[in-house]
PyMOL Python script that loads the backbone (N, CA, C, O; Angstrom):
from pymol import cmd

cmd.read_pdbstr("""\
ATOM      1  N   UNK A   1     -19.681   3.647  17.262  1.00  0.00           N
ATOM      2  CA  UNK A   1     -19.540   3.364  15.752  1.00  0.00           C
ATOM      3  C   UNK A   1     -21.093   2.768  15.486  1.00  0.00           C
ATOM      4  O   UNK A   1     -21.778   2.085  16.248  1.00  0.00           O
ATOM      5  N   UNK A   2     -21.455   3.345  13.925  1.00  0.00           N
ATOM      6  CA  UNK A   2     -22.729   2.824  13.488  1.00  0.00           C
ATOM      7  C   UNK A   2     -22.279   1.546  12.698  1.00  0.00           C
ATOM      8  O   UNK A   2     -21.205   1.473  12.101  1.00  0.00           O
ATOM      9  N   UNK A   3     -23.069   0.703  12.748  1.00  0.00           N
ATOM     10  CA  UNK A   3     -23.173  -0.446  12.107  1.00  0.00           C
ATOM     11  C   UNK A   3     -23.990  -0.565  10.631  1.00  0.00           C
ATOM     12  O   UNK A   3     -25.218  -0.496  10.592  1.00  0.00           O
ATOM     13  N   UNK A   4     -23.306  -0.718   9.631  1.00  0.00           N
ATOM     14  CA  UNK A   4     -23.920  -0.717   8.405  1.00  0.00           C
ATOM     15  C   UNK A   4     -24.206  -2.139   7.487  1.00  0.00           C
ATOM     16  O   UNK A   4     -23.349  -2.925   7.084  1.00  0.00           O
ATOM     17  N   UNK A   5     -25.442  -2.201   7.321  1.00  0.00           N
ATOM     18  CA  UNK A   5     -25.525  -3.553   6.188  1.00  0.00           C
ATOM     19  C   UNK A   5     -25.782  -3.048   5.073  1.00  0.00           C
ATOM     20  O   UNK A   5     -26.704  -2.240   4.961  1.00  0.00           O
ATOM     21  N   UNK A   6     -24.957  -3.453   3.941  1.00  0.00           N
ATOM     22  CA  UNK A   6     -25.364  -3.289   2.626  1.00  0.00           C
ATOM     23  C   UNK A   6     -25.562  -4.430   1.829  1.00  0.00           C
ATOM     24  O   UNK A   6     -24.817  -5.401   1.701  1.00  0.00           O
ATOM     25  N   UNK A   7     -26.830  -4.165   1.222  1.00  0.00           N
ATOM     26  CA  UNK A   7     -27.314  -5.635   0.378  1.00  0.00           C
ATOM     27  C   UNK A   7     -26.382  -5.360  -0.894  1.00  0.00           C
ATOM     28  O   UNK A   7     -25.929  -4.335  -1.404  1.00  0.00           O
ATOM     29  N   UNK A   8     -26.281  -6.920  -1.224  1.00  0.00           N
ATOM     30  CA  UNK A   8     -25.366  -7.379  -2.228  1.00  0.00           C
ATOM     31  C   UNK A   8     -25.933  -6.266  -3.593  1.00  0.00           C
ATOM     32  O   UNK A   8     -25.131  -5.778  -4.389  1.00  0.00           O
ATOM     33  N   UNK A   9     -27.044  -6.075  -3.636  1.00  0.00           N
ATOM     34  CA  UNK A   9     -27.336  -5.484  -4.896  1.00  0.00           C
ATOM     35  C   UNK A   9     -27.155  -3.928  -4.985  1.00  0.00           C
ATOM     36  O   UNK A   9     -27.174  -3.376  -6.085  1.00  0.00           O
ATOM     37  N   UNK A  10     -26.956  -3.132  -3.668  1.00  0.00           N
ATOM     38  CA  UNK A  10     -26.319  -1.984  -3.296  1.00  0.00           C
ATOM     39  C   UNK A  10     -24.883  -1.833  -3.750  1.00  0.00           C
ATOM     40  O   UNK A  10     -24.412  -0.918  -4.425  1.00  0.00           O
ATOM     41  N   UNK A  11     -24.262  -2.922  -3.245  1.00  0.00           N
ATOM     42  CA  UNK A  11     -22.890  -3.119  -3.379  1.00  0.00           C
ATOM     43  C   UNK A  11     -22.451  -3.277  -4.829  1.00  0.00           C
ATOM     44  O   UNK A  11     -21.458  -2.726  -5.304  1.00  0.00           O
ATOM     45  N   UNK A  12     -23.238  -4.037  -5.452  1.00  0.00           N
ATOM     46  CA  UNK A  12     -23.024  -4.139  -7.014  1.00  0.00           C
ATOM     47  C   UNK A  12     -23.476  -2.917  -7.930  1.00  0.00           C
ATOM     48  O   UNK A  12     -23.088  -2.745  -9.085  1.00  0.00           O
ATOM     49  N   UNK A  13     -24.255  -2.191  -7.312  1.00  0.00           N
ATOM     50  CA  UNK A  13     -24.613  -0.712  -8.164  1.00  0.00           C
ATOM     51  C   UNK A  13     -23.190   0.063  -7.879  1.00  0.00           C
ATOM     52  O   UNK A  13     -22.724   0.927  -8.621  1.00  0.00           O
ATOM     53  N   UNK A  14     -22.705  -0.318  -6.898  1.00  0.00           N
ATOM     54  CA  UNK A  14     -21.279   0.781  -6.818  1.00  0.00           C
ATOM     55  C   UNK A  14     -20.305   0.234  -7.354  1.00  0.00           C
ATOM     56  O   UNK A  14     -19.345   0.976  -7.566  1.00  0.00           O
ATOM     57  N   UNK A  15     -20.187  -1.125  -7.739  1.00  0.00           N
ATOM     58  CA  UNK A  15     -19.376  -1.844  -8.515  1.00  0.00           C
ATOM     59  C   UNK A  15     -19.440  -1.580  -9.952  1.00  0.00           C
ATOM     60  O   UNK A  15     -18.433  -1.432 -10.645  1.00  0.00           O
ATOM     61  N   UNK A  16     -20.515  -1.528 -10.342  1.00  0.00           N
ATOM     62  CA  UNK A  16     -20.669  -1.577 -11.844  1.00  0.00           C
ATOM     63  C   UNK A  16     -20.998  -0.116 -12.444  1.00  0.00           C
ATOM     64  O   UNK A  16     -21.083   0.147 -13.643  1.00  0.00           O
ATOM     65  N   UNK A  17     -21.179   0.853 -11.286  1.00  0.00           N
ATOM     66  CA  UNK A  17     -21.170   2.236 -11.591  1.00  0.00           C
ATOM     67  C   UNK A  17     -22.495   2.741 -12.571  1.00  0.00           C
ATOM     68  O   UNK A  17     -22.488   3.570 -13.480  1.00  0.00           O
ATOM     69  N   UNK A  18     -23.277   2.175 -12.200  1.00  0.00           N
ATOM     70  CA  UNK A  18     -24.869   2.211 -12.538  1.00  0.00           C
ATOM     71  C   UNK A  18     -25.515   3.413 -11.905  1.00  0.00           C
ATOM     72  O   UNK A  18     -26.123   4.340 -12.440  1.00  0.00           O
ATOM     73  N   UNK A  19     -25.245   3.182 -10.662  1.00  0.00           N
ATOM     74  CA  UNK A  19     -25.702   4.415 -10.079  1.00  0.00           C
ATOM     75  C   UNK A  19     -25.202   5.870 -10.312  1.00  0.00           C
ATOM     76  O   UNK A  19     -24.038   5.895 -10.712  1.00  0.00           O
ATOM     77  N   UNK A  20     -25.731   6.967 -10.176  1.00  0.00           N
ATOM     78  CA  UNK A  20     -25.281   8.163 -10.292  1.00  0.00           C
ATOM     79  C   UNK A  20     -24.327   8.559  -9.259  1.00  0.00           C
ATOM     80  O   UNK A  20     -24.685   8.494  -8.083  1.00  0.00           O
ATOM     81  N   UNK A  21     -23.136   8.969  -9.568  1.00  0.00           N
ATOM     82  CA  UNK A  21     -21.696   9.440  -8.475  1.00  0.00           C
ATOM     83  C   UNK A  21     -21.637   8.212  -7.998  1.00  0.00           C
ATOM     84  O   UNK A  21     -21.342   8.411  -6.820  1.00  0.00           O
ATOM     85  N   UNK A  22     -21.734   6.954  -8.160  1.00  0.00           N
ATOM     86  CA  UNK A  22     -21.353   5.653  -7.685  1.00  0.00           C
ATOM     87  C   UNK A  22     -19.901   5.813  -7.364  1.00  0.00           C
ATOM     88  O   UNK A  22     -19.537   5.688  -6.195  1.00  0.00           O
ATOM     89  N   UNK A  23     -19.142   6.051  -8.206  1.00  0.00           N
ATOM     90  CA  UNK A  23     -17.674   5.961  -7.623  1.00  0.00           C
ATOM     91  C   UNK A  23     -17.132   7.014  -6.532  1.00  0.00           C
ATOM     92  O   UNK A  23     -16.176   6.831  -5.778  1.00  0.00           O
ATOM     93  N   UNK A  24     -17.895   8.082  -6.607  1.00  0.00           N
ATOM     94  CA  UNK A  24     -17.348   8.992  -5.687  1.00  0.00           C
ATOM     95  C   UNK A  24     -18.372   8.592  -4.136  1.00  0.00           C
ATOM     96  O   UNK A  24     -17.881   8.829  -3.032  1.00  0.00           O
ATOM     97  N   UNK A  25     -19.346   8.174  -4.224  1.00  0.00           N
ATOM     98  CA  UNK A  25     -20.027   7.413  -3.303  1.00  0.00           C
ATOM     99  C   UNK A  25     -19.537   6.384  -2.501  1.00  0.00           C
ATOM    100  O   UNK A  25     -19.719   6.232  -1.293  1.00  0.00           O
ATOM    101  N   UNK A  26     -18.791   5.575  -3.404  1.00  0.00           N
ATOM    102  CA  UNK A  26     -18.186   4.365  -2.900  1.00  0.00           C
ATOM    103  C   UNK A  26     -16.995   4.937  -2.229  1.00  0.00           C
ATOM    104  O   UNK A  26     -16.976   4.717  -1.017  1.00  0.00           O
ATOM    105  N   UNK A  27     -16.053   5.575  -2.675  1.00  0.00           N
ATOM    106  CA  UNK A  27     -14.913   6.478  -1.957  1.00  0.00           C
ATOM    107  C   UNK A  27     -15.234   6.734  -0.741  1.00  0.00           C
ATOM    108  O   UNK A  27     -14.653   6.247   0.229  1.00  0.00           O
ATOM    109  N   UNK A  28     -16.402   7.695  -0.674  1.00  0.00           N
ATOM    110  CA  UNK A  28     -16.693   8.396   0.740  1.00  0.00           C
ATOM    111  C   UNK A  28     -17.354   7.312   1.556  1.00  0.00           C
ATOM    112  O   UNK A  28     -17.604   7.661   2.710  1.00  0.00           O
ATOM    113  N   UNK A  29     -17.679   6.145   1.248  1.00  0.00           N
ATOM    114  CA  UNK A  29     -18.263   4.972   2.254  1.00  0.00           C
ATOM    115  C   UNK A  29     -16.740   4.394   2.900  1.00  0.00           C
ATOM    116  O   UNK A  29     -16.411   4.267   4.079  1.00  0.00           O
ATOM    117  N   UNK A  30     -15.999   4.114   1.696  1.00  0.00           N
ATOM    118  CA  UNK A  30     -14.499   3.462   2.006  1.00  0.00           C
ATOM    119  C   UNK A  30     -13.819   4.220   3.045  1.00  0.00           C
ATOM    120  O   UNK A  30     -13.124   3.676   3.904  1.00  0.00           O
ATOM    121  N   UNK A  31     -14.032   5.569   2.963  1.00  0.00           N
ATOM    122  CA  UNK A  31     -13.106   6.384   3.811  1.00  0.00           C
ATOM    123  C   UNK A  31     -13.971   6.453   4.968  1.00  0.00           C
ATOM    124  O   UNK A  31     -13.287   6.922   5.878  1.00  0.00           O
ATOM    125  N   UNK A  32     -15.175   6.207   5.385  1.00  0.00           N
ATOM    126  CA  UNK A  32     -16.200   6.269   6.702  1.00  0.00           C
ATOM    127  C   UNK A  32     -15.540   5.068   7.136  1.00  0.00           C
ATOM    128  O   UNK A  32     -15.028   5.254   8.240  1.00  0.00           O
ATOM    129  N   UNK A  33     -15.320   3.701   6.613  1.00  0.00           N
ATOM    130  CA  UNK A  33     -15.043   2.660   7.045  1.00  0.00           C
ATOM    131  C   UNK A  33     -13.191   2.792   7.408  1.00  0.00           C
ATOM    132  O   UNK A  33     -12.718   2.432   8.486  1.00  0.00           O
ATOM    133  N   UNK A  34     -12.741   3.107   6.790  1.00  0.00           N
ATOM    134  CA  UNK A  34     -11.106   3.301   7.054  1.00  0.00           C
ATOM    135  C   UNK A  34     -10.822   4.299   8.409  1.00  0.00           C
ATOM    136  O   UNK A  34      -9.871   4.254   9.189  1.00  0.00           O
ATOM    137  N   UNK A  35     -11.728   5.007   8.401  1.00  0.00           N
ATOM    138  CA  UNK A  35     -11.898   6.214   9.741  1.00  0.00           C
ATOM    139  C   UNK A  35     -12.439   5.593  10.856  1.00  0.00           C
ATOM    140  O   UNK A  35     -12.295   6.142  11.948  1.00  0.00           O
ATOM    141  N   UNK A  36     -13.141   4.361  10.757  1.00  0.00           N
ATOM    142  CA  UNK A  36     -13.767   3.878  11.694  1.00  0.00           C
ATOM    143  C   UNK A  36     -14.961   4.218  12.367  1.00  0.00           C
ATOM    144  O   UNK A  36     -15.383   3.749  13.424  1.00  0.00           O
ATOM    145  N   UNK A  37     -15.483   5.121  11.613  1.00  0.00           N
ATOM    146  CA  UNK A  37     -16.522   5.899  11.734  1.00  0.00           C
ATOM    147  C   UNK A  37     -18.129   4.910  11.456  1.00  0.00           C
ATOM    148  O   UNK A  37     -19.117   5.057  12.175  1.00  0.00           O
ATOM    149  N   UNK A  38     -18.073   4.108  10.480  1.00  0.00           N
ATOM    150  CA  UNK A  38     -18.760   2.643  10.127  1.00  0.00           C
ATOM    151  C   UNK A  38     -18.164   1.699  10.480  1.00  0.00           C
ATOM    152  O   UNK A  38     -16.975   1.752  10.795  1.00  0.00           O
ATOM    153  N   UNK A  39     -18.963   0.497  10.504  1.00  0.00           N
ATOM    154  CA  UNK A  39     -18.446  -0.608  10.546  1.00  0.00           C
ATOM    155  C   UNK A  39     -19.731  -1.462   9.712  1.00  0.00           C
ATOM    156  O   UNK A  39     -20.905  -1.728   9.970  1.00  0.00           O
ATOM    157  N   UNK A  40     -18.655  -1.755   8.416  1.00  0.00           N
ATOM    158  CA  UNK A  40     -19.402  -2.789   7.619  1.00  0.00           C
ATOM    159  C   UNK A  40     -19.715  -4.067   7.881  1.00  0.00           C
ATOM    160  O   UNK A  40     -18.802  -4.845   8.158  1.00  0.00           O
ATOM    161  N   UNK A  41     -21.167  -4.545   7.835  1.00  0.00           N
ATOM    162  CA  UNK A  41     -21.811  -5.663   8.346  1.00  0.00           C
ATOM    163  C   UNK A  41     -21.969  -6.457   7.198  1.00  0.00           C
ATOM    164  O   UNK A  41     -22.524  -5.933   6.232  1.00  0.00           O
ATOM    165  N   UNK A  42     -21.530  -7.795   7.108  1.00  0.00           N
ATOM    166  CA  UNK A  42     -22.052  -8.703   5.818  1.00  0.00           C
ATOM    167  C   UNK A  42     -21.930  -9.977   6.538  1.00  0.00           C
ATOM    168  O   UNK A  42     -21.167 -10.360   7.425  1.00  0.00           O
ATOM    169  N   UNK A  43     -23.175 -10.676   5.721  1.00  0.00           N
ATOM    170  CA  UNK A  43     -23.443 -11.933   6.078  1.00  0.00           C
ATOM    171  C   UNK A  43     -22.456 -12.811   4.709  1.00  0.00           C
ATOM    172  O   UNK A  43     -22.027 -12.432   3.620  1.00  0.00           O
ATOM    173  N   UNK A  44     -22.412 -13.929   5.350  1.00  0.00           N
ATOM    174  CA  UNK A  44     -21.422 -14.695   4.224  1.00  0.00           C
ATOM    175  C   UNK A  44     -22.159 -15.019   2.900  1.00  0.00           C
ATOM    176  O   UNK A  44     -21.606 -15.226   1.820  1.00  0.00           O
ATOM    177  N   UNK A  45     -23.799 -15.033   3.203  1.00  0.00           N
ATOM    178  CA  UNK A  45     -24.223 -15.068   2.048  1.00  0.00           C
ATOM    179  C   UNK A  45     -24.038 -14.046   1.068  1.00  0.00           C
ATOM    180  O   UNK A  45     -23.573 -14.247  -0.054  1.00  0.00           O
ATOM    181  N   UNK A  46     -24.453 -12.825   1.570  1.00  0.00           N
ATOM    182  CA  UNK A  46     -24.098 -11.504   0.934  1.00  0.00           C
ATOM    183  C   UNK A  46     -22.706 -11.596   0.251  1.00  0.00           C
ATOM    184  O   UNK A  46     -22.623 -11.086  -0.867  1.00  0.00           O
ATOM    185  N   UNK A  47     -21.775 -12.092   0.699  1.00  0.00           N
ATOM    186  CA  UNK A  47     -20.357 -12.115   0.129  1.00  0.00           C
ATOM    187  C   UNK A  47     -20.425 -13.247  -1.033  1.00  0.00           C
ATOM    188  O   UNK A  47     -19.860 -13.110  -2.118  1.00  0.00           O
ATOM    189  N   UNK A  48     -21.159 -14.335  -0.679  1.00  0.00           N
ATOM    190  CA  UNK A  48     -21.152 -15.161  -1.650  1.00  0.00           C
ATOM    191  C   UNK A  48     -21.937 -14.785  -2.923  1.00  0.00           C
ATOM    192  O   UNK A  48     -21.523 -15.198  -4.006  1.00  0.00           O
ATOM    193  N   UNK A  49     -22.854 -14.155  -2.865  1.00  0.00           N
ATOM    194  CA  UNK A  49     -23.932 -13.450  -3.827  1.00  0.00           C
ATOM    195  C   UNK A  49     -22.966 -12.299  -4.821  1.00  0.00           C
ATOM    196  O   UNK A  49     -23.060 -12.229  -6.046  1.00  0.00           O
ATOM    197  N   UNK A  50     -22.033 -11.440  -3.958  1.00  0.00           N
ATOM    198  CA  UNK A  50     -21.435 -10.481  -4.401  1.00  0.00           C
ATOM    199  C   UNK A  50     -20.509 -11.009  -5.431  1.00  0.00           C
ATOM    200  O   UNK A  50     -20.471 -10.551  -6.573  1.00  0.00           O
ATOM    201  N   UNK A  51     -19.655 -12.121  -4.945  1.00  0.00           N
ATOM    202  CA  UNK A  51     -18.742 -12.641  -5.663  1.00  0.00           C
ATOM    203  C   UNK A  51     -19.155 -13.537  -7.145  1.00  0.00           C
ATOM    204  O   UNK A  51     -18.561 -13.589  -8.222  1.00  0.00           O
ATOM    205  N   UNK A  52     -20.271 -14.115  -6.736  1.00  0.00           N
ATOM    206  CA  UNK A  52     -21.101 -14.595  -7.869  1.00  0.00           C
ATOM    207  C   UNK A  52     -21.343 -13.757  -8.825  1.00  0.00           C
ATOM    208  O   UNK A  52     -21.048 -14.069  -9.978  1.00  0.00           O
ATOM    209  N   UNK A  53     -21.875 -12.641  -8.560  1.00  0.00           N
ATOM    210  CA  UNK A  53     -22.504 -11.661  -9.486  1.00  0.00           C
ATOM    211  C   UNK A  53     -21.487 -10.383 -10.193  1.00  0.00           C
ATOM    212  O   UNK A  53     -21.785  -9.844 -11.259  1.00  0.00           O
ATOM    213  N   UNK A  54     -20.394 -10.065  -9.480  1.00  0.00           N
ATOM    214  CA  UNK A  54     -19.751  -9.035  -9.771  1.00  0.00           C
ATOM    215  C   UNK A  54     -19.310  -8.760 -11.181  1.00  0.00           C
ATOM    216  O   UNK A  54     -19.481  -7.703 -11.787  1.00  0.00           O
ATOM    217  N   UNK A  55     -18.600 -10.074 -11.718  1.00  0.00           N
ATOM    218  CA  UNK A  55     -18.044 -10.033 -13.062  1.00  0.00           C
ATOM    219  C   UNK A  55     -19.299  -9.948 -14.256  1.00  0.00           C
ATOM    220  O   UNK A  55     -19.131  -9.420 -15.355  1.00  0.00           O
ATOM    221  N   UNK A  56     -20.445 -10.511 -13.846  1.00  0.00           N
ATOM    222  CA  UNK A  56     -21.327 -10.274 -14.752  1.00  0.00           C
ATOM    223  C   UNK A  56     -21.891  -8.942 -14.629  1.00  0.00           C
ATOM    224  O   UNK A  56     -22.283  -8.545 -15.727  1.00  0.00           O
ATOM    225  N   UNK A  57     -22.066  -8.148 -13.734  1.00  0.00           N
ATOM    226  CA  UNK A  57     -22.515  -7.050 -13.593  1.00  0.00           C
ATOM    227  C   UNK A  57     -21.274  -5.920 -14.187  1.00  0.00           C
ATOM    228  O   UNK A  57     -21.672  -4.806 -14.529  1.00  0.00           O
ATOM    229  N   UNK A  58     -20.104  -6.171 -14.273  1.00  0.00           N
ATOM    230  CA  UNK A  58     -18.938  -5.530 -14.688  1.00  0.00           C
ATOM    231  C   UNK A  58     -19.416  -5.772 -16.277  1.00  0.00           C
ATOM    232  O   UNK A  58     -19.983  -4.848 -16.860  1.00  0.00           O
ATOM    233  N   UNK A  59     -19.255  -6.604 -16.721  1.00  0.00           N
ATOM    234  CA  UNK A  59     -19.359  -6.882 -18.161  1.00  0.00           C
ATOM    235  C   UNK A  59     -20.881  -6.161 -18.529  1.00  0.00           C
ATOM    236  O   UNK A  59     -20.849  -5.212 -19.312  1.00  0.00           O
ATOM    237  N   UNK A  60     -22.131  -6.569 -18.013  1.00  0.00           N
ATOM    238  CA  UNK A  60     -23.076  -5.554 -18.566  1.00  0.00           C
ATOM    239  C   UNK A  60     -22.890  -4.138 -18.424  1.00  0.00           C
ATOM    240  O   UNK A  60     -23.423  -3.450 -19.294  1.00  0.00           O
ATOM    241  N   UNK A  61     -22.200  -3.508 -17.450  1.00  0.00           N
ATOM    242  CA  UNK A  61     -21.935  -2.167 -17.418  1.00  0.00           C
ATOM    243  C   UNK A  61     -20.939  -1.838 -18.724  1.00  0.00           C
ATOM    244  O   UNK A  61     -21.030  -0.768 -19.326  1.00  0.00           O
ATOM    245  N   UNK A  62     -20.101  -2.746 -19.046  1.00  0.00           N
ATOM    246  CA  UNK A  62     -19.483  -2.678 -20.182  1.00  0.00           C
ATOM    247  C   UNK A  62     -20.047  -2.655 -21.586  1.00  0.00           C
ATOM    248  O   UNK A  62     -19.736  -1.905 -22.512  1.00  0.00           O
ATOM    249  N   UNK A  63     -20.830  -3.510 -21.558  1.00  0.00           N
ATOM    250  CA  UNK A  63     -21.680  -3.404 -22.724  1.00  0.00           C
ATOM    251  C   UNK A  63     -22.784  -2.140 -22.932  1.00  0.00           C
ATOM    252  O   UNK A  63     -23.165  -1.785 -24.048  1.00  0.00           O
ATOM    253  N   UNK A  64     -23.214  -1.545 -21.715  1.00  0.00           N
ATOM    254  CA  UNK A  64     -23.787  -0.459 -22.003  1.00  0.00           C
ATOM    255  C   UNK A  64     -23.173   0.553 -22.039  1.00  0.00           C
ATOM    256  O   UNK A  64     -23.827   1.564 -22.294  1.00  0.00           O
ATOM    257  N   UNK A  65     -21.888   0.677 -21.833  1.00  0.00           N
ATOM    258  CA  UNK A  65     -21.265   1.884 -22.000  1.00  0.00           C
ATOM    259  C   UNK A  65     -20.932   1.821 -23.535  1.00  0.00           C
ATOM    260  O   UNK A  65     -20.892   2.923 -24.081  1.00  0.00           O
ATOM    261  N   UNK A  66     -20.702   0.797 -24.275  1.00  0.00           N
ATOM    262  CA  UNK A  66     -20.138   0.519 -25.775  1.00  0.00           C
ATOM    263  C   UNK A  66     -21.558   0.867 -26.386  1.00  0.00           C
ATOM    264  O   UNK A  66     -21.602   1.718 -27.274  1.00  0.00           O
ATOM    265  N   UNK A  67     -22.566   0.333 -26.011  1.00  0.00           N
ATOM    266  CA  UNK A  67     -23.892   0.862 -26.614  1.00  0.00           C
ATOM    267  C   UNK A  67     -24.315   2.175 -26.717  1.00  0.00           C
ATOM    268  O   UNK A  67     -24.839   2.678 -27.711  1.00  0.00           O
ATOM    269  N   UNK A  68     -24.006   2.868 -25.365  1.00  0.00           N
ATOM    270  CA  UNK A  68     -24.122   4.440 -25.495  1.00  0.00           C
ATOM    271  C   UNK A  68     -22.979   4.901 -26.290  1.00  0.00           C
ATOM    272  O   UNK A  68     -23.000   6.110 -26.518  1.00  0.00           O
ATOM    273  N   UNK A  69     -22.118   4.333 -26.707  1.00  0.00           N
ATOM    274  CA  UNK A  69     -20.949   4.963 -27.570  1.00  0.00           C
ATOM    275  C   UNK A  69     -21.426   4.889 -28.855  1.00  0.00           C
ATOM    276  O   UNK A  69     -21.416   5.875 -29.592  1.00  0.00           O
ATOM    277  N   UNK A  70     -21.865   3.758 -29.213  1.00  0.00           N
ATOM    278  CA  UNK A  70     -22.087   3.583 -30.696  1.00  0.00           C
ATOM    279  C   UNK A  70     -23.435   4.389 -30.892  1.00  0.00           C
ATOM    280  O   UNK A  70     -23.654   4.465 -32.101  1.00  0.00           O
ATOM    281  N   UNK A  71     -24.363   4.982 -30.195  1.00  0.00           N
ATOM    282  CA  UNK A  71     -25.395   5.815 -30.290  1.00  0.00           C
ATOM    283  C   UNK A  71     -25.134   7.096 -30.626  1.00  0.00           C
ATOM    284  O   UNK A  71     -25.883   7.756 -31.347  1.00  0.00           O
ATOM    285  N   UNK A  72     -23.731   7.656 -29.974  1.00  0.00           N
ATOM    286  CA  UNK A  72     -23.419   9.071 -29.753  1.00  0.00           C
ATOM    287  C   UNK A  72     -22.671   9.033 -30.943  1.00  0.00           C
ATOM    288  O   UNK A  72     -22.519  10.129 -31.483  1.00  0.00           O
ATOM    289  N   UNK A  73     -22.067   7.870 -31.595  1.00  0.00           N
ATOM    290  CA  UNK A  73     -21.581   8.304 -32.936  1.00  0.00           C
ATOM    291  C   UNK A  73     -21.934   8.579 -34.306  1.00  0.00           C
ATOM    292  O   UNK A  73     -21.072   8.951 -35.103  1.00  0.00           O
TER     293      UNK A  73
END
""", "prot")
cmd.dss("prot")
cmd.show_as("cartoon", "prot")
cmd.util.cbc("prot")
cmd.orient("prot")
């Protein structure tokens, strides 16, 4: 089994959908963890940073989507 460390910024990139194909990539990664092919290793500092920033990142992604929507109209 491989151990994988994901930096908080990478995780937040999955979370807010900024990265291309982020949802499908995240689903594939979760499947690897569920199948026990990889083990996710996180420090408490990383967990704290994710918890602190995820709402802000989601809000920012929502604002960007609204801005794009307004430009397309």
